Every structure is written in C-alpha cells, then in structure tokens.
N, CA, C and O atoms as CSV, one atom per row, in Angstrom:
chain,resi,resn,atom,element,x,y,z
A,1,MET,N,N,0.835,-1.181,0.000
A,1,MET,CA,C,0.000,0.000,0.000
A,1,MET,C,C,0.885,1.252,0.000
A,1,MET,O,O,1.900,1.310,0.694
A,2,ARG,N,N,0.486,2.236,-0.781
A,2,ARG,CA,C,1.237,3.491,-0.837
A,2,ARG,C,C,1.041,4.279,0.448
A,2,ARG,O,O,-0.006,4.214,1.093
A,3,THR,N,N,2.085,5.029,0.798
A,3,THR,CA,C,2.032,5.827,2.025
A,3,THR,C,C,2.539,7.240,1.761
A,3,THR,O,O,3.178,7.525,0.748
A,4,LEU,N,N,2.230,8.096,2.704
A,4,LEU,CA,C,2.733,9.466,2.735
A,4,LEU,C,C,3.741,9.584,3.870
A,4,LEU,O,O,3.543,9.005,4.938
A,5,ASN,N,N,4.809,10.320,3.649
A,5,ASN,CA,C,5.696,10.687,4.746
A,5,ASN,C,C,5.036,11.862,5.457
A,5,ASN,O,O,4.699,12.866,4.828
A,6,VAL,N,N,4.854,11.736,6.754
A,6,VAL,CA,C,4.155,12.757,7.533
A,6,VAL,C,C,5.084,13.293,8.606
A,6,VAL,O,O,5.688,12.530,9.359
A,7,GLU,N,N,5.195,14.623,8.668
A,7,GLU,CA,C,5.955,15.280,9.728
A,7,GLU,C,C,5.060,16.302,10.397
A,7,GLU,O,O,4.467,17.153,9.734
A,8,LEU,N,N,4.966,16.215,11.718
A,8,LEU,CA,C,4.217,17.173,12.515
A,8,LEU,C,C,5.226,17.943,13.348
A,8,LEU,O,O,5.924,17.369,14.183
A,9,ILE,N,N,5.298,19.252,13.114
A,9,ILE,CA,C,6.377,20.065,13.672
A,9,ILE,C,C,5.803,21.197,14.522
A,9,ILE,O,O,4.908,21.923,14.090
A,10,THR,N,N,6.337,21.335,15.745
A,10,THR,CA,C,5.998,22.449,16.620
A,10,THR,C,C,7.252,23.324,16.758
A,10,THR,O,O,8.329,22.916,16.323
A,11,PRO,N,N,7.135,24.496,17.344
A,11,PRO,CA,C,8.331,25.328,17.522
A,11,PRO,C,C,9.425,24.653,18.362
A,11,PRO,O,O,10.610,24.940,18.191
A,12,GLU,N,N,9.023,23.766,19.258
A,12,GLU,CA,C,9.993,23.128,20.148
A,12,GLU,C,C,10.674,21.905,19.545
A,12,GLU,O,O,11.835,21.627,19.844
A,13,ARG,N,N,9.938,21.159,18.678
A,13,ARG,CA,C,10.497,19.888,18.197
A,13,ARG,C,C,9.652,19.312,17.075
A,13,ARG,O,O,8.572,19.812,16.760
A,14,THR,N,N,10.172,18.248,16.481
A,14,THR,CA,C,9.364,17.443,15.572
A,14,THR,C,C,8.531,16.519,16.451
A,14,THR,O,O,9.062,15.600,17.075
A,15,PHE,N,N,7.237,16.764,16.496
A,15,PHE,CA,C,6.340,16.008,17.361
A,15,PHE,C,C,6.216,14.563,16.891
A,15,PHE,O,O,6.204,13.638,17.703
A,16,LEU,N,N,6.121,14.372,15.554
A,16,LEU,CA,C,5.957,13.029,15.002
A,16,LEU,C,C,6.482,13.006,13.578
A,16,LEU,O,O,6.241,13.934,12.806
A,17,SER,N,N,7.191,11.956,13.234
A,17,SER,CA,C,7.649,11.714,11.868
A,17,SER,C,C,7.342,10.259,11.574
A,17,SER,O,O,7.906,9.367,12.208
A,18,THR,N,N,6.448,10.004,10.613
A,18,THR,CA,C,5.981,8.648,10.355
A,18,THR,C,C,5.502,8.509,8.916
A,18,THR,O,O,5.555,9.464,8.142
A,19,LYS,N,N,5.042,7.340,8.570
A,19,LYS,CA,C,4.399,7.081,7.291
A,19,LYS,C,C,2.940,6.777,7.565
A,19,LYS,O,O,2.625,6.072,8.524
A,20,ALA,N,N,2.036,7.303,6.731
A,20,ALA,CA,C,0.604,7.088,6.918
A,20,ALA,C,C,-0.061,6.817,5.572
A,20,ALA,O,O,0.386,7.297,4.530
A,21,GLU,N,N,-1.137,6.036,5.620
A,21,GLU,CA,C,-1.910,5.758,4.406
A,21,GLU,C,C,-2.922,6.857,4.101
A,21,GLU,O,O,-3.342,7.032,2.957
A,22,PHE,N,N,-3.311,7.601,5.150
A,22,PHE,CA,C,-4.339,8.630,5.008
A,22,PHE,C,C,-4.136,9.684,6.092
A,22,PHE,O,O,-3.755,9.362,7.218
A,23,VAL,N,N,-4.391,10.937,5.747
A,23,VAL,CA,C,-4.308,12.052,6.701
A,23,VAL,C,C,-5.566,12.895,6.554
A,23,VAL,O,O,-5.968,13.227,5.438
A,24,LEU,N,N,-6.187,13.242,7.676
A,24,LEU,CA,C,-7.321,14.153,7.691
A,24,LEU,C,C,-6.898,15.404,8.437
A,24,LEU,O,O,-6.485,15.332,9.595
A,25,LEU,N,N,-6.999,16.564,7.774
A,25,LEU,CA,C,-6.572,17.838,8.341
A,25,LEU,C,C,-7.753,18.769,8.545
A,25,LEU,O,O,-8.676,18.768,7.731
A,26,PRO,N,N,-7.753,19.577,9.628
A,26,PRO,CA,C,-8.807,20.572,9.826
A,26,PRO,C,C,-8.470,21.875,9.095
A,26,PRO,O,O,-8.030,22.841,9.718
A,27,GLY,N,N,-8.672,21.901,7.794
A,27,GLY,CA,C,-8.364,23.082,6.994
A,27,GLY,C,C,-9.266,24.250,7.332
A,27,GLY,O,O,-10.378,24.067,7.828
A,28,ILE,N,N,-8.790,25.434,7.064
A,28,ILE,CA,C,-9.535,26.649,7.382
A,28,ILE,C,C,-10.883,26.697,6.644
A,28,ILE,O,O,-11.835,27.303,7.135
A,29,SER,N,N,-10.962,26.064,5.471
A,29,SER,CA,C,-12.211,26.052,4.693
A,29,SER,C,C,-12.988,24.750,4.843
A,29,SER,O,O,-14.000,24.550,4.172
A,30,GLY,N,N,-12.520,23.863,5.720
A,30,GLY,CA,C,-13.178,22.575,5.921
A,30,GLY,C,C,-12.146,21.468,6.011
A,30,GLY,O,O,-10.963,21.689,5.751
A,31,ASP,N,N,-12.594,20.282,6.379
A,31,ASP,CA,C,-11.677,19.153,6.520
A,31,ASP,C,C,-11.124,18.718,5.166
A,31,ASP,O,O,-11.819,18.753,4.150
A,32,LEU,N,N,-9.856,18.307,5.178
A,32,LEU,CA,C,-9.178,17.849,3.966
A,32,LEU,C,C,-8.721,16.415,4.163
A,32,LEU,O,O,-7.985,16.126,5.107
A,33,GLY,N,N,-9.143,15.516,3.291
A,33,GLY,CA,C,-8.670,14.137,3.303
A,33,GLY,C,C,-7.537,13.998,2.310
A,33,GLY,O,O,-7.702,14.315,1.132
A,34,ILE,N,N,-6.386,13.529,2.768
A,34,ILE,CA,C,-5.189,13.450,1.940
A,34,ILE,C,C,-4.770,11.991,1.778
A,34,ILE,O,O,-4.555,11.286,2.764
A,35,LEU,N,N,-4.656,11.549,0.539
A,35,LEU,CA,C,-4.148,10.219,0.190
A,35,LEU,C,C,-2.845,10.380,-0.583
A,35,LEU,O,O,-2.586,11.458,-1.119
A,36,PRO,N,N,-2.019,9.338,-0.656
A,36,PRO,CA,C,-0.806,9.418,-1.477
A,36,PRO,C,C,-1.162,9.821,-2.917
A,36,PRO,O,O,-2.149,9.344,-3.478
A,37,GLY,N,N,-0.357,10.692,-3.493
A,37,GLY,CA,C,-0.600,11.177,-4.847
A,37,GLY,C,C,-1.459,12.431,-4.907
A,37,GLY,O,O,-1.771,12.906,-5.999
A,38,HIS,N,N,-1.847,12.977,-3.762
A,38,HIS,CA,C,-2.676,14.189,-3.718
A,38,HIS,C,C,-1.963,15.335,-4.421
A,38,HIS,O,O,-0.733,15.383,-4.443
A,39,ILE,N,N,-2.724,16.255,-4.993
A,39,ILE,CA,C,-2.123,17.424,-5.632
A,39,ILE,C,C,-1.418,18.282,-4.580
A,39,ILE,O,O,-1.749,18.231,-3.395
A,40,SER,N,N,-0.458,19.054,-5.026
A,40,SER,CA,C,0.284,19.949,-4.126
A,40,SER,C,C,-0.621,21.082,-3.663
A,40,SER,O,O,-1.382,21.647,-4.449
A,41,LEU,N,N,-0.529,21.406,-2.377
A,41,LEU,CA,C,-1.273,22.548,-1.849
A,41,LEU,C,C,-0.685,22.969,-0.521
A,41,LEU,O,O,0.001,22.202,0.154
A,42,THR,N,N,-0.973,24.206,-0.166
A,42,THR,CA,C,-0.645,24.747,1.142
A,42,THR,C,C,-1.936,25.313,1.705
A,42,THR,O,O,-2.663,26.022,1.010
A,43,THR,N,N,-2.224,25.001,2.963
A,43,THR,CA,C,-3.462,25.477,3.567
A,43,THR,C,C,-3.234,25.921,5.002
A,43,THR,O,O,-2.352,25.410,5.692
A,44,LEU,N,N,-4.035,26.872,5.437
A,44,LEU,CA,C,-4.068,27.241,6.845
A,44,LEU,C,C,-4.910,26.204,7.585
A,44,LEU,O,O,-5.853,25.642,7.028
A,45,LEU,N,N,-4.562,25.962,8.835
A,45,LEU,CA,C,-5.313,25.032,9.668
A,45,LEU,C,C,-6.065,25.789,10.743
A,45,LEU,O,O,-5.568,26.778,11.283
A,46,LYS,N,N,-7.263,25.323,11.052
A,46,LYS,CA,C,-8.012,25.850,12.188
A,46,LYS,C,C,-7.844,24.867,13.343
A,46,LYS,O,O,-7.497,23.708,13.116
A,47,PRO,N,N,-8.081,25.306,14.567
A,47,PRO,CA,C,-7.989,24.365,15.683
A,47,PRO,C,C,-8.980,23.219,15.486
A,47,PRO,O,O,-10.134,23.441,15.118
A,48,GLY,N,N,-8.520,22.003,15.733
A,48,GLY,CA,C,-9.422,20.873,15.568
A,48,GLY,C,C,-8.712,19.536,15.572
A,48,GLY,O,O,-7.535,19.430,15.918
A,49,ALA,N,N,-9.464,18.513,15.177
A,49,ALA,CA,C,-8.971,17.135,15.174
A,49,ALA,C,C,-8.256,16.818,13.866
A,49,ALA,O,O,-8.685,17.220,12.784
A,50,MET,N,N,-7.182,16.105,13.997
A,50,MET,CA,C,-6.415,15.599,12.863
A,50,MET,C,C,-6.343,14.087,13.027
A,50,MET,O,O,-6.177,13.586,14.139
A,51,LYS,N,N,-6.469,13.362,11.920
A,51,LYS,CA,C,-6.408,11.905,12.001
A,51,LYS,C,C,-5.355,11.372,11.040
A,51,LYS,O,O,-5.201,11.866,9.924
A,52,LEU,N,N,-4.636,10.358,11.494
A,52,LEU,CA,C,-3.665,9.651,10.672
A,52,LEU,C,C,-4.048,8.185,10.664
A,52,LEU,O,O,-4.398,7.631,11.707
A,53,GLU,N,N,-3.988,7.549,9.505
A,53,GLU,CA,C,-4.150,6.102,9.453
A,53,GLU,C,C,-2.774,5.500,9.216
A,53,GLU,O,O,-2.173,5.692,8.159
A,54,ILE,N,N,-2.278,4.763,10.219
A,54,ILE,CA,C,-0.936,4.180,10.191
A,54,ILE,C,C,-1.072,2.673,10.324
A,54,ILE,O,O,-1.517,2.170,11.355
A,55,GLU,N,N,-0.687,1.958,9.279
A,55,GLU,CA,C,-0.792,0.498,9.249
A,55,GLU,C,C,-2.184,0.029,9.647
A,55,GLU,O,O,-2.337,-0.920,10.416
A,56,GLY,N,N,-3.200,0.709,9.110
A,56,GLY,CA,C,-4.581,0.336,9.347
A,56,GLY,C,C,-5.163,0.791,10.671
A,56,GLY,O,O,-6.335,0.532,10.945
A,57,VAL,N,N,-4.372,1.463,11.500
A,57,VAL,CA,C,-4.830,1.937,12.813
A,57,VAL,C,C,-4.969,3.458,12.771
A,57,VAL,O,O,-4.056,4.159,12.336
A,58,GLN,N,N,-6.110,3.958,13.224
A,58,GLN,CA,C,-6.346,5.398,13.210
A,58,GLN,C,C,-5.819,6.050,14.483
A,58,GLN,O,O,-6.155,5.638,15.593
A,59,LYS,N,N,-4.983,7.079,14.304
A,59,LYS,CA,C,-4.448,7.871,15.416
A,59,LYS,C,C,-5.125,9.237,15.368
A,59,LYS,O,O,-5.215,9.855,14.307
A,60,LYS,N,N,-5.602,9.707,16.521
A,60,LYS,CA,C,-6.263,11.001,16.588
A,60,LYS,C,C,-5.384,11.988,17.324
A,60,LYS,O,O,-4.819,11.680,18.373
A,61,LEU,N,N,-5.278,13.180,16.761
A,61,LEU,CA,C,-4.487,14.248,17.353
A,61,LEU,C,C,-5.301,15.533,17.360
A,61,LEU,O,O,-6.299,15.662,16.651
A,62,ILE,N,N,-4.852,16.475,18.173
A,62,ILE,CA,C,-5.453,17.808,18.230
A,62,ILE,C,C,-4.383,18.801,17.798
A,62,ILE,O,O,-3.247,18.751,18.271
A,63,VAL,N,N,-4.757,19.709,16.891
A,63,VAL,CA,C,-3.834,20.765,16.468
A,63,VAL,C,C,-4.481,22.117,16.727
A,63,VAL,O,O,-5.701,22.270,16.664
A,64,SER,N,N,-3.628,23.092,17.021
A,64,SER,CA,C,-4.123,24.460,17.098
A,64,SER,C,C,-3.996,25.033,15.690
A,64,SER,O,O,-3.863,24.276,14.729
A,65,THR,N,N,-4.032,26.308,15.558
A,65,THR,CA,C,-3.847,26.903,14.235
A,65,THR,C,C,-2.499,26.498,13.668
A,65,THR,O,O,-1.614,26.077,14.414
A,66,GLY,N,N,-2.332,26.618,12.376
A,66,GLY,CA,C,-1.059,26.275,11.774
A,66,GLY,C,C,-1.140,26.301,10.254
A,66,GLY,O,O,-2.065,26.855,9.660
A,67,ILE,N,N,-0.135,25.679,9.652
A,67,ILE,CA,C,-0.026,25.596,8.198
A,67,ILE,C,C,0.298,24.156,7.834
A,67,ILE,O,O,1.085,23.496,8.513
A,68,ALA,N,N,-0.312,23.676,6.759
A,68,ALA,CA,C,0.017,22.346,6.244
A,68,ALA,C,C,0.502,22.481,4.805
A,68,ALA,O,O,-0.081,23.207,3.999
A,69,ARG,N,N,1.573,21.771,4.507
A,69,ARG,CA,C,2.100,21.702,3.149
A,69,ARG,C,C,1.899,20.265,2.674
A,69,ARG,O,O,2.368,19.320,3.309
A,70,VAL,N,N,1.201,20.111,1.561
A,70,VAL,CA,C,0.903,18.789,1.009
A,70,VAL,C,C,1.576,18.652,-0.348
A,70,VAL,O,O,1.469,19.540,-1.194
A,71,GLU,N,N,2.259,17.555,-0.550
A,71,GLU,CA,C,2.842,17.163,-1.834
A,71,GLU,C,C,2.397,15.727,-2.100
A,71,GLU,O,O,1.912,15.069,-1.180
A,72,PRO,N,N,2.543,15.220,-3.313
A,72,PRO,CA,C,2.082,13.848,-3.594
A,72,PRO,C,C,2.670,12.778,-2.675
A,72,PRO,O,O,2.034,11.749,-2.449
A,73,GLU,N,N,3.874,13.003,-2.141
A,73,GLU,CA,C,4.515,11.984,-1.301
A,73,GLU,C,C,4.615,12.356,0.174
A,73,GLU,O,O,5.014,11.523,0.988
A,74,PHE,N,N,4.255,13.605,0.541
A,74,PHE,CA,C,4.406,13.970,1.952
A,74,PHE,C,C,3.398,15.019,2.397
A,74,PHE,O,O,2.806,15.744,1.597
A,75,VAL,N,N,3.233,15.062,3.736
A,75,VAL,CA,C,2.433,16.095,4.407
A,75,VAL,C,C,3.286,16.627,5.548
A,75,VAL,O,O,3.781,15.854,6.368
A,76,LYS,N,N,3.459,17.949,5.606
A,76,LYS,CA,C,4.140,18.593,6.727
A,76,LYS,C,C,3.170,19.557,7.379
A,76,LYS,O,O,2.550,20.389,6.717
A,77,VAL,N,N,3.054,19.426,8.690
A,77,VAL,CA,C,2.178,20.301,9.457
A,77,VAL,C,C,3.043,21.107,10.418
A,77,VAL,O,O,3.834,20.545,11.175
A,78,PHE,N,N,2.889,22.419,10.383
A,78,PHE,CA,C,3.585,23.338,11.279
A,78,PHE,C,C,2.533,23.979,12.178
A,78,PHE,O,O,1.643,24.680,11.697
A,79,SER,N,N,2.636,23.737,13.478
A,79,SER,CA,C,1.600,24.230,14.396
A,79,SER,C,C,2.232,24.557,15.744
A,79,SER,O,O,3.157,23.867,16.174
A,80,PRO,N,N,1.741,25.615,16.426
A,80,PRO,CA,C,2.253,25.929,17.749
A,80,PRO,C,C,1.982,24.838,18.785
A,80,PRO,O,O,2.729,24.692,19.752
A,81,MET,N,N,0.890,24.060,18.571
A,81,MET,CA,C,0.546,23.022,19.543
A,81,MET,C,C,-0.054,21.810,18.822
A,81,MET,O,O,-1.000,21.923,18.043
A,82,ILE,N,N,0.528,20.667,19.112
A,82,ILE,CA,C,-0.001,19.382,18.620
A,82,ILE,C,C,0.046,18.419,19.797
A,82,ILE,O,O,1.040,18.364,20.521
A,83,ARG,N,N,-1.026,17.665,19.985
A,83,ARG,CA,C,-1.026,16.640,21.039
A,83,ARG,C,C,-1.950,15.503,20.617
A,83,ARG,O,O,-2.804,15.659,19.745
A,84,TYR,N,N,-1.750,14.350,21.265
A,84,TYR,CA,C,-2.643,13.213,21.024
A,84,TYR,C,C,-3.973,13.484,21.693
A,84,TYR,O,O,-4.026,14.055,22.782
A,85,ALA,N,N,-5.050,13.072,21.039
A,85,ALA,CA,C,-6.410,13.258,21.588
A,85,ALA,C,C,-6.682,12.251,22.683
A,85,ALA,O,O,-7.767,12.248,23.263
C-alpha cells in the first residue's frame, strides 16, 4: 500500500515523523482528506482534530492553528501546539 511521509512540527520539536496511508486535516475552509498522490497545496489550519491512518490503525491528534504543506509523497504540518487526543 502506498504511504505518505508525515511530519508534525511544533516550535519546540518534531512532534511526530511517520508514514501514513491517510491524513485528515482541519483546513480553514473545511476538513481535507489526503491520500498518497494528492495534488500539491498549502493550507491554513483551524484548531481541531487531525487523524492519521498508520498500518490500518487510526491515530487522533489535536492541532491548534497552523499551516500544512501537502505534496504527492508527503504532508508537513507546522503548528504551535499538537497533542494526542
């Protein structure tokens, strides 16, 4: 199965660096579902739930405001606060 390289970055550290099959982001205009091969985009994030599917297991996280950069092979999230739900 194809995966995305995912990096979740806060000002203090890289919170998580992993591979995921699916990423759900709380975009400023609504939720964004990201699969491998997604078109390139940059979006602002609103506070909310973020989900990662890693080896068939869903991980839930909470992000504050931030920015997400999406490319066909990776997702990078830059946020002042990220934590597990």
